[in-house]
TORSE-354219 format. One record per atom (N, C-alpha, C, O): residue in three letters; residue number from 1; x, y, z. Coordinates in steps of 0.001 Angstrom, whole numbers. Layout:
# TORSE-354219
  res    n        u        v        w
  Ala  NUM        X        Y        Z
...
# end
This chain:
# TORSE-354219
  res    n        u        v        w
  Met    1     8290     5558   -14526
  Met    1     9600     4915   -14488
  Met    1     9507     3521   -15098
  Met    1     8498     2831   -14951
  Leu    2    10565     3121   -15779
  Leu    2    10618     1799   -16389
  Leu    2    10569      720   -15314
  Leu    2    11351      753   -14364
  Lys    3     9658     -232   -15457
  Lys    3     9542    -1305   -14468
  Lys    3    10708    -2277   -14606
  Lys    3    11305    -2422   -15673
  Phe    4    11011    -2935   -13493
  Phe    4    12121    -3881   -13476
  Phe    4    11914    -4992   -14509
  Phe    4    12853    -5375   -15207
  Glu    5    10684    -5507   -14606
  Glu    5    10414    -6599   -15551
  Glu    5    10700    -6152   -16990
  Glu    5    11228    -6916   -17799
  Thr    6    10338    -4893   -17289
  Thr    6    10561    -4368   -18642
  Thr    6    12047    -4238   -18936
  Thr    6    12508    -4598   -20019
  Leu    7    12799    -3718   -17957
  Leu    7    14243    -3595   -18124
  Leu    7    14873    -4977   -18319
  Leu    7    15705    -5171   -19205
  Phe    8    14470    -5919   -17490
  Phe    8    15024    -7276   -17557
  Phe    8    14817    -7865   -18954
  Phe    8    15737    -8437   -19538
  Leu    9    13618    -7720   -19472
  Leu    9    13322    -8250   -20805
  Leu    9    14104    -7510   -21882
  Leu    9    14574    -8125   -22839
  Lys   10    14247    -6178   -21732
  Lys   10    15034    -5397   -22696
  Lys   10    16467    -5908   -22737
  Lys   10    17044    -6075   -23812
  Leu   11    17040    -6158   -21558
  Leu   11    18438    -6582   -21479
  Leu   11    18643    -7979   -22060
  Leu   11    19579    -8200   -22828
  Ile   12    17771    -8926   -21697
  Ile   12    18014   -10306   -22126
  Ile   12    17517   -10600   -23542
  Ile   12    17931   -11589   -24148
  His   13    16637    -9753   -24073
  His   13    16150    -9978   -25435
  His   13    17016    -9293   -26494
  His   13    16799    -9465   -27693
  Ser   14    17990    -8523   -26039
  Ser   14    18889    -7892   -26998
  Ser   14    19724    -8965   -27703
  Ser   14    20161    -9923   -27065
  Pro   15    19949    -8814   -29013
  Pro   15    20779    -9796   -29732
  Pro   15    22193    -9899   -29169
  Pro   15    22860   -10917   -29353
  Lys   16    22659    -8846   -28481
  Lys   16    24026    -8850   -27947
  Lys   16    24117    -9384   -26518
  Lys   16    25208    -9486   -25957
  Phe   17    22957    -9726   -25928
  Phe   17    22983   -10138   -24525
  Phe   17    23844   -11378   -24297
  Phe   17    24717   -11378   -23429
  Leu   18    23605   -12417   -25063
  Leu   18    24292   -13690   -24812
  Leu   18    25800   -13536   -24931
  Leu   18    26541   -14027   -24079
  Leu   19    26263   -12862   -25978
  Leu   19    27700   -12655   -26157
  Leu   19    28270   -11809   -25020
  Leu   19    29342   -12109   -24494
  Thr   20    27553   -10753   -24646
  Thr   20    27999    -9895   -23543
  Thr   20    28089   -10692   -22243
  Thr   20    29070   -10589   -21507
  Phe   21    27065   -11480   -21972
  Phe   21    27021   -12290   -20759
  Phe   21    28160   -13313   -20734
  Phe   21    28794   -13518   -19699
  Leu   22    28414   -13951   -21872
  Leu   22    29489   -14950   -21944
  Leu   22    30863   -14313   -21734
  Leu   22    31672   -14811   -20951
  Ile   23    31119   -13212   -22438
  Ile   23    32428   -12553   -22314
  Ile   23    32619   -12013   -20900
  Ile   23    33649   -12254   -20270
  Gly   24    31624   -11283   -20408
  Gly   24    31716   -10701   -19065
  Gly   24    31858   -11766   -17991
  Gly   24    32662   -11626   -17070
  Gly   25    31075   -12831   -18111
  Gly   25    31139   -13915   -17133
  Gly   25    32483   -14616   -17141
  Gly   25    33034   -14912   -16081
  Leu   26    33014   -14885   -18319
  Leu   26    34328   -15547   -18416
  Leu   26    35439   -14661   -17856
  Leu   26    36339   -15148   -17172
  Leu   27    35376   -13369   -18145
  Leu   27    36392   -12449   -17625
  Leu   27    36353   -12374   -16099
  Leu   27    37389   -12209   -15455
  Cys   28    35154   -12496   -15525
  Cys   28    35020   -12401   -14065
  Cys   28    35577   -13619   -13333
  Cys   28    35689   -13606   -12108
  Phe   29    35921   -14661   -14065
  Phe   29    36556   -15826   -13431
  Phe   29    38015   -15543   -13078
  Phe   29    38589   -16192   -12203
  Val   30    38603   -14573   -13764
  Val   30    40048   -14378   -13637
  Val   30    40353   -13011   -13018
  Val   30    40019   -11976   -13596
  Pro   31    40994   -13011   -11830
  Pro   31    41405   -11724   -11253
  Pro   31    42275   -10954   -12245
  Pro   31    43014   -11562   -13019
  Ile   32    42199    -9680   -12228
  Ile   32    42842    -8732   -13147
  Ile   32    42047    -8643   -14446
  Ile   32    41705    -7542   -14878
  Leu   33    41744    -9778   -15081
  Leu   33    40929    -9725   -16305
  Leu   33    39508    -9253   -15990
  Leu   33    38813    -8716   -16853
  His   34    39092    -9463   -14743
  His   34    37745    -9023   -14371
  His   34    37608    -7501   -14477
  His   34    36492    -6989   -14556
  Phe   35    38731    -6774   -14479
  Phe   35    38672    -5321   -14640
  Phe   35    37980    -4940   -15951
  Phe   35    37240    -3958   -16002
  Phe   36    38222    -5717   -17006
  Phe   36    37591    -5419   -18299
  Phe   36    36069    -5577   -18196
  Phe   36    35322    -4754   -18726
  Ala   37    35608    -6642   -17511
  Ala   37    34164    -6860   -17341
  Ala   37    33548    -5759   -16492
  Ala   37    32466    -5261   -16805
  Phe   38    34232    -5376   -15419
  Phe   38    33724    -4309   -14555
  Phe   38    33713    -2968   -15296
  Phe   38    32805    -2156   -15115
  Gly   39    34726    -2748   -16124
  Gly   39    34754    -1522   -16928
  Gly   39    33593    -1474   -17899
  Gly   39    32998     -419   -18116
  Tyr   40    33273    -2618   -18481
  Tyr   40    32131    -2698   -19390
  Tyr   40    30851    -2343   -18645
  Tyr   40    30029    -1579   -19151
  Leu   41    30676    -2899   -17431
  Leu   41    29501    -2588   -16622
  Leu   41    29449    -1103   -16267
  Leu   41    28381     -491   -16240
  Phe   42    30630     -538   -15994
  Phe   42    30700      888   -15661
  Phe   42    30154     1731   -16805
  Phe   42    29312     2603   -16588
  Phe   43    30629     1476   -18024
  Phe   43    30192     2275   -19174
  Phe   43    28729     2005   -19537
  Phe   43    28002     2924   -19915
  Leu   44    28302      751   -19423
  Leu   44    26918      411   -19742
  Leu   44    25952     1122   -18804
  Leu   44    24976     1722   -19253
  Thr   45    26221     1057   -17504
  Thr   45    25313     1678   -16539
  Thr   45    25377     3206   -16598
  Thr   45    24379     3882   -16349
  Lys   46    26536     3737   -16923
  Lys   46    26635     5199   -17059
  Lys   46    25809     5671   -18253
  Lys   46    25164     6718   -18188
  Lys   47    25827     4907   -19335
  Lys   47    25045     5271   -20514
  Lys   47    23554     5211   -20210
  Lys   47    22781     6040   -20689
  Ile   48    23155     4222   -19409
  Ile   48    21753     4122   -19006
  Ile   48    21370     5330   -18150
  Ile   48    20312     5929   -18345
  Ala   49    22246     5683   -17195
  Ala   49    21956     6788   -16263
  Ala   49    21904     8138   -16954
  Ala   49    21049     8966   -16639
  Thr   50    22812     8365   -17894
  Thr   50    22917     9698   -18483
  Thr   50    22134     9863   -19791
  Thr   50    21691    10963   -20123
  Glu   51    21967     8750   -20534
  Glu   51    21305     8854   -21837
  Glu   51    20011     8055   -21926
  Glu   51    19229     8234   -22859
  Gly   52    19786     7178   -20960
  Gly   52    18610     6303   -21028
  Gly   52    18723     5255   -22112
  Gly   52    17712     4719   -22567
  Ser   53    19952     4952   -22535
  Ser   53    20173     3998   -23622
  Ser   53    20454     2600   -23072
  Ser   53    21241     2437   -22140
  Phe   54    19804     1598   -23656
  Phe   54    19989      214   -23226
  Phe   54    20772     -606   -24244
  Phe   54    20729    -1837   -24232
  Glu   55    21477       82   -25111
  Glu   55    22238     -616   -26138
  Glu   55    23542    -1160   -25553
  Glu   55    24296     -435   -24903
  Tyr   56    23789    -2431   -25792
  Tyr   56    25071    -3000   -25385
  Tyr   56    26162    -2459   -26294
  Tyr   56    26004    -2406   -27514
  Ala   57    27267    -2060   -25686
  Ala   57    28396    -1558   -26473
  Ala   57    29218    -2733   -26997
  Ala   57    29031    -3875   -26578
  Glu   58    30113    -2438   -27902
  Glu   58    31065    -3454   -28352
  Glu   58    32172    -3579   -27317
  Glu   58    32420    -2658   -26538
  Trp   59    32824    -4715   -27322
  Trp   59    33965    -4923   -26422
  Trp   59    35200    -4329   -27090
  Trp   59    36047    -5048   -27620
  Thr   60    35285    -2991   -27053
  Thr   60    36425    -2291   -27641
  Thr   60    36964    -1303   -26615
  Thr   60    36472    -1248   -25488
  Asp   61    37955     -536   -26993
  Asp   61    38551      474   -26113
  Asp   61    39002     -159   -24789
  Asp   61    38631      291   -23705
  Phe   62    39805    -1206   -24913
  Phe   62    40222    -1987   -23741
  Phe   62    40991    -1187   -22690
  Phe   62    40826    -1467   -21503
  Pro   63    41817     -214   -23057
  Pro   63    42483      564   -21996
  Pro   63    41489     1269   -21076
  Pro   63    41656     1265   -19856
  Asn   64    40437     1885   -21673
  Asn   64    39436     2562   -20842
  Asn   64    38592     1580   -20039
  Asn   64    38239     1860   -18893
  Leu   65    38265      426   -20632
  Leu   65    37537     -598   -19892
  Leu   65    38341    -1019   -18662
  Leu   65    37793    -1177   -17571
  Phe   66    39642    -1196   -18854
  Phe   66    40510    -1637   -17767
  Phe   66    40553     -592   -16648
  Phe   66    40441     -933   -15471
  Ile   67    40714      681   -17021
  Ile   67    40806     1758   -16022
  Ile   67    39494     1899   -15246
  Ile   67    39505     1994   -14018
  Lys   68    38372     1911   -15956
  Lys   68    37076     2038   -15276
  Lys   68    36772      785   -14446
  Lys   68    36088      865   -13425
  Gly   69    37277     -357   -14884
  Gly   69    37115    -1584   -14112
  Gly   69    37872    -1520   -12800
  Gly   69    37394    -2006   -11775
  Ile   70    39052     -920   -12832
  Ile   70    39816     -716   -11593
  Ile   70    39032      214   -10664
  Ile   70    38945      -33    -9461
  Glu   71    38463     1283   -11229
  Glu   71    37691     2232   -10413
  Glu   71    36496     1550    -9756
  Glu   71    36251     1745    -8566
  Leu   72    35745      745   -10525
  Leu   72    34581       63    -9964
  Leu   72    35000     -945    -8896
  Leu   72    34319    -1100    -7882
  Thr   73    36116    -1626    -9125
  Thr   73    36624    -2573    -8123
  Thr   73    37018    -1840    -6848
  Thr   73    36704    -2291    -5746
  Ala   74    37710     -702    -6998
  Ala   74    38129       83    -5823
  Ala   74    36918      580    -5043
  Ala   74    36893      509    -3814
  Ile   75    35909     1086    -5762
  Ile   75    34679     1549    -5113
  Ile   75    34027      397    -4344
  Ile   75    33581      571    -3210
  Ser   76    33977     -778    -4970
  Ser   76    33367    -1947    -4328
  Ser   76    34103    -2310    -3049
  Ser   76    33481    -2565    -2018
  Ile   77    35433    -2333    -3119
  Ile   77    36226    -2722    -1946
  Ile   77    36062    -1705     -824
  Ile   77    35833    -2080      326
  Ile   78    36177     -420    -1151
  Ile   78    36126      626     -118
  Ile   78    34770      674      571
  Ile   78    34696      769     1797
  Phe   79    33698      609     -211
  Phe   79    32372      810      377
  Phe   79    31702     -481      852
  Phe   79    30719     -438     1592
  Leu   80    32234    -1620      426
  Leu   80    31617    -2877      856
  Leu   80    32438    -3620     1901
  Leu   80    32061    -4709     2335
  Ile   81    33574    -3024     2310
  Ile   81    34424    -3711     3286
  Ile   81    33714    -3858     4630
  Ile   81    33856    -4883     5297
  Leu   82    32943    -2830     5037
  Leu   82    32246    -2902     6315
  Leu   82    31161    -3992     6321
  Leu   82    31123    -4799     7250
  Pro   83    30270    -4038     5298
  Pro   83    29309    -5152     5265
  Pro   83    29992    -6514     5219
  Pro   83    29520    -7470     5834
  Phe   84    31111    -6603     4483
  Phe   84    31814    -7887     4385
  Phe   84    32374    -8308     5742
  Phe   84    32247    -9468     6132
  Leu   85    32991    -7371     6462
  Leu   85    33543    -7691     7781
  Leu   85    32423    -8065     8757
  Leu   85    32582    -8962     9585
  Leu   86    31294    -7365     8646
  Leu   86    30137    -7697     9473
  Leu   86    29675    -9125     9181
  Leu   86    29379    -9893    10096
  Phe   87    29618    -9462     7910
  Phe   87    29212   -10803     7488
  Phe   87    30165   -11865     8040
  Phe   87    29726   -12876     8587
  Lys   88    31470   -11630     7893
  Lys   88    32450   -12612     8362
  Lys   88    32369   -12778     9881
  Lys   88    32482   -13891    10394
  Gly   89    32173   -11660    10602
  Gly   89    32061   -11735    12056
  Gly   89    30841   -12534    12487
  Gly   89    30920   -13375    13382
  Met   90    29704   -12261    11835
  Met   90    28483   -12978    12183
  Met   90    28578   -14450    11788
  Met   90    28068   -15324    12489
  Gln   91    29236   -14715    10655
  Gln   91    29410   -16103    10206
  Gln   91    30264   -16889    11205
  Gln   91    29952   -18034    11532
  Ser   92    31335   -16269    11682
  Ser   92    32188   -16913    12686
  Ser   92    31415   -17199    13966
  Ser   92    31562   -18255    14581
  Leu   93    30591   -16234    14349
  Leu   93    29780   -16409    15561
  Leu   93    28809   -17573    15393
  Leu   93    28677   -18411    16285
  Leu   94    28131   -17623    14248
  Leu   94    27185   -18713    13993
  Leu   94    27889   -20069    13968
  Leu   94    27374   -21051    14502
  Asp   95    29076   -20117    13343
  Asp   95    29844   -21365    13293
  Asp   95    30237   -21820    14697
  Asp   95    30195   -23010    15009
  Ser   96    30617   -20868    15533
  Ser   96    31095   -21216    16878
  Ser   96    29981   -21752    17776
  Ser   96    30251   -22481    18731
  Ile   97    28726   -21393    17473
  Ile   97    27628   -21900    18305
  Ile   97    26824   -22982    17566
  Ile   97    25712   -23325    17966
  Gly   98    27402   -23505    16493
  Gly   98    26797   -24639    15804
  Gly   98    25628   -24298    14902
  Gly   98    24795   -25162    14630
  Leu   99    25539   -23057    14429
  Leu   99    24443   -22651    13550
  Leu   99    24946   -22261    12155
  Leu   99    24448   -21315    11546
  Ser  100    25934   -23000    11666
  Ser  100    26519   -22663    10362
  Ser  100    25522   -22834     9219
  Ser  100    25739   -22304     8129
  Ala  101    24428   -23570     9454
  Ala  101    23411   -23750     8420
  Ala  101    22730   -22424     8061
  Ala  101    22102   -22308     7009
  Leu  102    22858   -21437     8933
  Leu  102    22237   -20136     8673
  Leu  102    23084   -19246     7759
  Leu  102    22714   -18105     7484
  Ser  103    24213   -19768     7293
  Ser  103    25115   -18965     6452
  Ser  103    24439   -18475     5172
  Ser  103    24691   -17354     4730
  Ser  104    23585   -19305     4574
  Ser  104    22898   -18893     3338
  Ser  104    21985   -17703     3598
  Ser  104    21914   -16765     2804
  Leu  105    21287   -17762     4731
  Leu  105    20415   -16653     5102
  Leu  105    21240   -15392     5352
  Leu  105    20828   -14282     5014
  Leu  106    22396   -15588     5945
  Leu  106    23289   -14471     6235
  Leu  106    23839   -13855     4950
  Leu  106    23960   -12635     4841
  Ser  107    24173   -14712     3972
  Ser  107    24694   -14162     2712
  Ser  107    23612   -13403     1957
  Ser  107    23914   -12427     1271
  Ala  108    22355   -13833     2071
  Ala  108    21254   -13079     1456
  Ala  108    21122   -11720     2128
  Ala  108    20907   -10708     1461
  Phe  109    21252   -11703     3447
  Phe  109    21181   -10448     4207
  Phe  109    22305    -9499     3790
  Phe  109    22076    -8305     3600
  Leu  110    23509   -10029     3651
  Leu  110    24650    -9215     3217
  Leu  110    24396    -8626     1834
  Leu  110    24660    -7447     1596
  Phe  111    23884    -9448      929
  Phe  111    23600    -9003     -435
  Phe  111    22593    -7850     -422
  Phe  111    22761    -6863    -1139
  Leu  112    21546    -7983      399
  Leu  112    20506    -6953      470
  Leu  112    21038    -5634     1020
  Leu  112    20515    -4567      701
  Ile  113    22073    -5709     1843
  Ile  113    22695    -4493     2373
  Ile  113    23704    -3917     1382
  Ile  113    23728    -2714     1123
  Ala  114    24537    -4805      833
  Ala  114    25680    -4371       19
  Ala  114    25277    -3788    -1334
  Ala  114    25846    -2786    -1767
  Met  115    24308    -4398    -2002
  Met  115    23981    -3946    -3358
  Met  115    23417    -2523    -3410
  Met  115    23803    -1766    -4301
  Pro  116    22530    -2125    -2505
  Pro  116    22086     -718    -2535
  Pro  116    23232      265    -2291
  Pro  116    23257     1355    -2862
  Ile  117    24183     -133    -1434
  Ile  117    25337      741    -1190
  Ile  117    26159      896    -2460
  Ile  117    26490     2011    -2863
  Leu  118    26485     -225    -3086
  Leu  118    27284     -177    -4318
  Leu  118    26561      600    -5411
  Leu  118    27170     1420    -6098
  Ala  119    25272      348    -5575
  Ala  119    24485     1030    -6612
  Ala  119    24469     2543    -6385
  Ala  119    24611     3318    -7331
  Ser  120    24297     2956    -5140
  Ser  120    24237     4383    -4809
  Ser  120    25570     5077    -5065
  Ser  120    25631     6149    -5666
  Val  121    26628     4439    -4595
  Val  121    27965     5025    -4751
  Val  121    28335     5128    -6231
  Val  121    28845     6156    -6676
  Leu  122    28079     4075    -6981
  Leu  122    28429     4087    -8402
  Leu  122    27643     5154    -9153
  Leu  122    28209     5891    -9961
  Tyr  123    26341     5240    -8890
  Tyr  123    25527     6237    -9580
  Tyr  123    26014     7654    -9276
  Tyr  123    26156     8476   -10182
  Arg  124    26267     7932    -7997
  Arg  124    26715     9274    -7618
  Arg  124    28055     9593    -8262
  Arg  124    28266    10719    -8713
  Tyr  125    28951     8642    -8315
  Tyr  125    30262     8855    -8922
  Tyr  125    30133     9088   -10430
  Tyr  125    30781     9976   -10984
  Gln  126    29299     8292   -11082
  Gln  126    29142     8409   -12536
  Gln  126    28495     9723   -12945
  Gln  126    28874    10311   -13957
  Thr  127    27532    10185   -12176
  Thr  127    26799    11378   -12595
  Thr  127    27460    12679   -12150
  Thr  127    27214    13734   -12733
  Ser  128    28298    12605   -11118
  Ser  128    28958    13830   -10653
  Ser  128    30341    14002   -11262
  Ser  128    30846    15121   -11352
  Asn  129    30965    12889   -11686
  Asn  129    32349    12900   -12184
  Asn  129    33296    13564   -11191
  Asn  129    34290    14182   -11573
  Asp  130    32970    13424    -9913
  Asp  130    33759    14072    -8866
  Asp  130    33903    13101    -7700
  Asp  130    32913    12698    -7089
  Ile  131    35126    12735    -7402
  Ile  131    35364    11763    -6328
  Ile  131    34931    12297    -4970
  Ile  131    34672    11523    -4049
  Arg  132    34853    13631    -4844
  Arg  132    34430    14219    -3562
  Arg  132    32972    13890    -3240
  Arg  132    32564    13923    -2079
  Ser  133    32198    13576    -4266
  Ser  133    30794    13228    -4027
  Ser  133    30666    11948    -3207
  Ser  133    29630    11695    -2592
  Leu  134    31733    11140    -3203
  Leu  134    31698     9882    -2461
  Leu  134    31895    10083     -966
  Leu  134    31766     9140     -186
  Phe  135    32207    11302     -569
  Phe  135    32388    11577      856
  Phe  135    31126    12143     1500
  Phe  135    31098    12401     2704
  Asp  136    30085    12333      696
  Asp  136    28805    12787     1248
  Asp  136    28052    11540     1727
  Asp  136    27124    11065     1072
  Leu  137    28472    11031     2878
  Leu  137    27947     9763     3381
  Leu  137    26465     9846     3722
  Leu  137    25746     8853     3610
  Ser  138    26012    11006     4130
  Ser  138    24598    11180     4461
  Ser  138    23726    10961     3225
  Ser  138    22721    10252     3281
  Glu  139    24123    11577     2105
  Glu  139    23352    11411      866
  Glu  139    23409     9968      389
  Glu  139    22395     9411      -32
  Leu  140    24593     9358      454
  Leu  140    24736     7971       11
  Leu  140    23890     7028      865
  Leu  140    23311     6068      358
  Phe  141    23826     7314     2162
  Phe  141    22991     6494     3043
  Phe  141    21520     6639     2666
  Phe  141    20788     5650     2621
  Gln  142    21085     7873     2393
  Gln  142    19687     8099     2009
  Gln  142    19362     7395      692
  Gln  142    18294     6800      546
  Met  143    20291     7466     -265
  Met  143    20072     6798    -1549
  Met  143    19981     5286    -1360
  Met  143    19106     4634    -1930
  Ser  144    20888     4735     -556
  Ser  144    20895     3284     -319
  Ser  144    19605     2838      362
  Ser  144    19006     1832      -16
  Ala  145    19184     3606     1382
  Ala  145    17957     3262     2108
  Ala  145    16746     3342     1188
  Ala  145    15851     2500     1261
  Ser  146    16717     4359      319
  Ser  146    15606     4522     -609
  Ser  146    15546     3353    -1590
  Ser  146    14476     2806    -1853
  Phe  147    16707     2977    -2125
  Phe  147    16735     1867    -3082
  Phe  147    16307      568    -2404
  Phe  147    15552     -219    -2975
  Phe  148    16791      351    -1191
  Phe  148    16430     -867     -461
  Phe  148    14929     -929     -202
  Phe  148    14292    -1950     -462
  Gln  149    14364      163      312
  Gln  149    12942      178      666
  Gln  149    12037      -24     -546
  Gln  149    10998     -677     -450
  Ser  150    12433      537    -1678
  Ser  150    11576      480    -2871
  Ser  150    11806     -752    -3731
  Ser  150    10995    -1059    -4604
  Asn  151    12906    -1462    -3494
  Asn  151    13280    -2510    -4446
  Asn  151    13725    -3820    -3797
  Asn  151    14646    -4474    -4287
  Val  152    13082    -4198    -2714
  Val  152    13461    -5456    -2051
  Val  152    13278    -6637    -3001
  Val  152    14123    -7530    -3045
  Ile  153    12181    -6649    -3761
  Ile  153    11925    -7760    -4693
  Ile  153    13003    -7799    -5776
  Ile  153    13463    -8874    -6163
  Val  154    13400    -6633    -6259
  Val  154    14465    -6557    -7263
  Val  154    15770    -7116    -6686
  Val  154    16473    -7879    -7348
  Leu  155    16083    -6729    -5453
  Leu  155    17308    -7214    -4801
  Leu  155    17259    -8721    -4590
  Leu  155    18265    -9404    -4779
  Leu  156    16113    -9241    -4203
  Leu  156    15979   -10692    -4025
  Leu  156    16126   -11420    -5360
  Leu  156    16662   -12527    -5411
  Thr  157    15649   -10797    -6441
  Thr  157    15834   -11376    -7776
  Thr  157    17317   -11423    -8123
  Thr  157    17805   -12416    -8662
  Gly  158    18035   -10334    -7809
  Gly  158    19482   -10315    -8039
  Gly  158    20193   -11387    -7243
  Gly  158    21108   -12040    -7744
  Phe  159    19771   -11570    -5994
  Phe  159    20373   -12619    -5161
  Phe  159    20079   -13995    -5742
  Phe  159    20942   -14872    -5734
  Ala  160    18861   -14186    -6245
  Ala  160    18497   -15464    -6867
  Ala  160    19375   -15742    -8087
  Ala  160    19757   -16886    -8332
  Ile  161    19693   -14691    -8853
  Ile  161    20568   -14857   -10016
  Ile  161    21962   -15298    -9574
  Ile  161    22572   -16162   -10205
  Thr  162    22465   -14704    -8488
  Thr  162    23799   -15111    -7995
  Thr  162    23785   -16570    -7571
  Thr  162    24747   -17298    -7816
  Gln  163    22703   -17002    -6936
  Gln  163    22617   -18386    -6481
  Gln  163    22452   -19357    -7652
  Gln  163    22991   -20464    -7632
  Leu  164    21711   -18936    -8661
  Leu  164    21465   -19776    -9833
  Leu  164    22763   -20146   -10546
  Leu  164    22953   -21287   -10969
  Phe  165    23654   -19158   -10671
  Phe  165    24909   -19381   -11392
  Phe  165    26098   -19637   -10459
  Phe  165    27243   -19668   -10910
  Leu  166    25827   -19822    -9147
  Leu  166    26907   -19813    -8171
  Leu  166    28081   -20749    -8450
  Leu  166    29223   -20317    -8289
  Pro  167    27881   -21976    -8849
  Pro  167    29084   -22773    -9126
  Pro  167    29971   -22109   -10186
  Pro  167    31194   -22249   -10167
  Leu  168    29342   -21395   -11095
  Leu  168    30069   -20643   -12122
  Leu  168    30103   -19176   -11675
  Leu  168    29392   -18331   -12219
  Tyr  169    30943   -18894   -10674
  Tyr  169    30893   -17600    -9983
  Tyr  169    31128   -16399   -10892
  Tyr  169    30633   -15310   -10604
  Gly  170    31870   -16571   -11978
  Gly  170    32083   -15452   -12901
  Gly  170    30776   -14976   -13510
  Gly  170    30529   -13775   -13609
  Phe  171    29935   -15932   -13920
  Phe  171    28631   -15586   -14485
  Phe  171    27693   -15072   -13396
  Phe  171    26860   -14200   -13642
  Ser  172    27836   -15622   -12187
  Ser  172    27035   -15168   -11050
  Ser  172    27298   -13693   -10762
  Ser  172    26359   -12913   -10600
  Ile  173    28563   -13314   -10700
  Ile  173    28948   -11927   -10412
  Ile  173    28495   -10999   -11537
  Ile  173    27826    -9994   -11296
  Phe  174    28870   -11353   -12773
  Phe  174    28576   -10461   -13898
  Phe  174    27072   -10332   -14125
  Phe  174    26572    -9230   -14349
  Gly  175    26348   -11455   -14069
  Gly  175    24906   -11427   -14325
  Gly  175    24143   -10597   -13317
  Gly  175    23291    -9792   -13691
  Ser  176    24440   -10786   -12031
  Ser  176    23716   -10035   -11004
  Ser  176    24058    -8547   -11067
  Ser  176    23172    -7706   -10914
  Leu  177    25334    -8212   -11290
  Leu  177    25708    -6798   -11386
  Leu  177    25105    -6143   -12628
  Leu  177    24670    -4992   -12580
  Leu  178    25083    -6869   -13721
  Leu  178    24495    -6344   -14957
  Leu  178    23036    -5937   -14731
  Leu  178    22628    -4836   -15102
  Ile  179    22265    -6819   -14127
  Ile  179    20845    -6558   -13921
  Ile  179    20618    -5475   -12864
  Ile  179    19866    -4528   -13095
  Leu  180    21262    -5614   -11715
  Leu  180    20980    -4707   -10600
  Leu  180    21537    -3298   -10814
  Leu  180    20870    -2311   -10501
  Leu  181    22751    -3204   -11343
  Leu  181    23312    -1869   -11557
  Leu  181    22599    -1144   -12694
  Leu  181    22472       80   -12664
  Ser  182    22136    -1886   -13692
  Ser  182    21352    -1268   -14768
  Ser  182    20051     -703   -14211
  Ser  182    19671      428   -14516
  Tyr  183    19379    -1497   -13398
  Tyr  183    18111    -1033   -12843
  Tyr  183    18315      132   -11876
  Tyr  183    17531     1081   -11872
  Ser  184    19358       63   -11062
  Ser  184    19594     1154   -10111
  Ser  184    19888     2463   -10845
  Ser  184    19526     3535   -10360
  Ser  185    20538     2389   -12006
  Ser  185    20789     3596   -12799
  Ser  185    19477     4248   -13225
  Ser  185    19336     5470   -13181
  Ile  186    18528     3426   -13634
  Ile  186    17210     3946   -14027
  Ile  186    16490     4525   -12817
  Ile  186    15913     5611   -12880
  Tyr  187    16532     3795   -11733
  Tyr  187    15829     4210   -10514
  Tyr  187    16317     5571   -10025
  Tyr  187    15512     6467    -9770
  Phe  188    17636     5726    -9894
  Phe  188    18178     6983    -9358
  Phe  188    18007     8144   -10338
  Phe  188    17750     9271    -9915
  Ser  189    18145     7887   -11640
  Ser  189    17953     8976   -12604
  Ser  189    16495     9425   -12605
  Ser  189    16213    10614   -12757
  Tyr  190    15576     8490   -12439
  Tyr  190    14146     8832   -12344
  Tyr  190    13893     9725   -11126
  Tyr  190    13192    10732   -11222
  Leu  191    14471     9346    -9978
  Leu  191    14293    10148    -8765
  Leu  191    14853    11559    -8941
  Leu  191    14244    12536    -8504
  Glu  192    16013    11656    -9584
  Glu  192    16630    12982    -9775
  Glu  192    15784    13853   -10695
  Glu  192    15596    15041   -10432
  Ile  193    15286    13276   -11752
  Ile  193    14456    14035   -12698
  Ile  193    13211    14569   -12007
  Ile  193    12842    15730   -12186
  His  194    12562    13711   -11212
  His  194    11306    14114   -10583
  His  194    11521    15025    -9375
  His  194    10646    15827    -9048
  Ser  195    12663    14917    -8712
  Ser  195    12913    15813    -7584
  Ser  195    13289    17221    -8048
  Ser  195    13156    18184    -7293
  Ser  196    13766    17337    -9310
  Ser  196    14152    18647    -9830
  Ser  196    12968    19411   -10425
  Ser  196    13100    20580   -10787
  Arg  197    11818    18752   -10525
  Arg  197    10640    19417   -11110
  Arg  197     9917    20255   -10085
  Arg  197     8907    20883   -10402
# end
């Protein structure tokens, strides 16, 4: 399987990386326009999962980018609402007992939980092309747990990227999703190939 370091270098050494990162990051600053950036991520990660291709696409076919961006946003909201509510509840509790300084640690914990869930759901949706696959919660839980157990360092790297660009939250969101969802596509496709042998 392709190592995370190799994927990271492939992505950032591409001549199209900087332009992709700038466009995607700027779009993520603006609600509604972020659908185009999310749609781009949807198609990029699907191409990695199904074809093993790491080529950045052109920013074209805006209607499809917009539609797939809505789908990725909906998936994120539906499947990440529980971790988010858990985070807000724990944050309120910490604030009420004077431990608000632990919020950064709590946000790292939320990230480590949320990203494997999002990665698993997106991969299953992209490869099955069937919305019913999202109701197999047992399989999604197993995929999320597997990704978490095998890739804690990768997840911490993604969290570090979000923190690095945090004042510029559009770049923080796009950069971390670009890296983590790309890697999760490779990880899950590798597992599927080897489990079918």
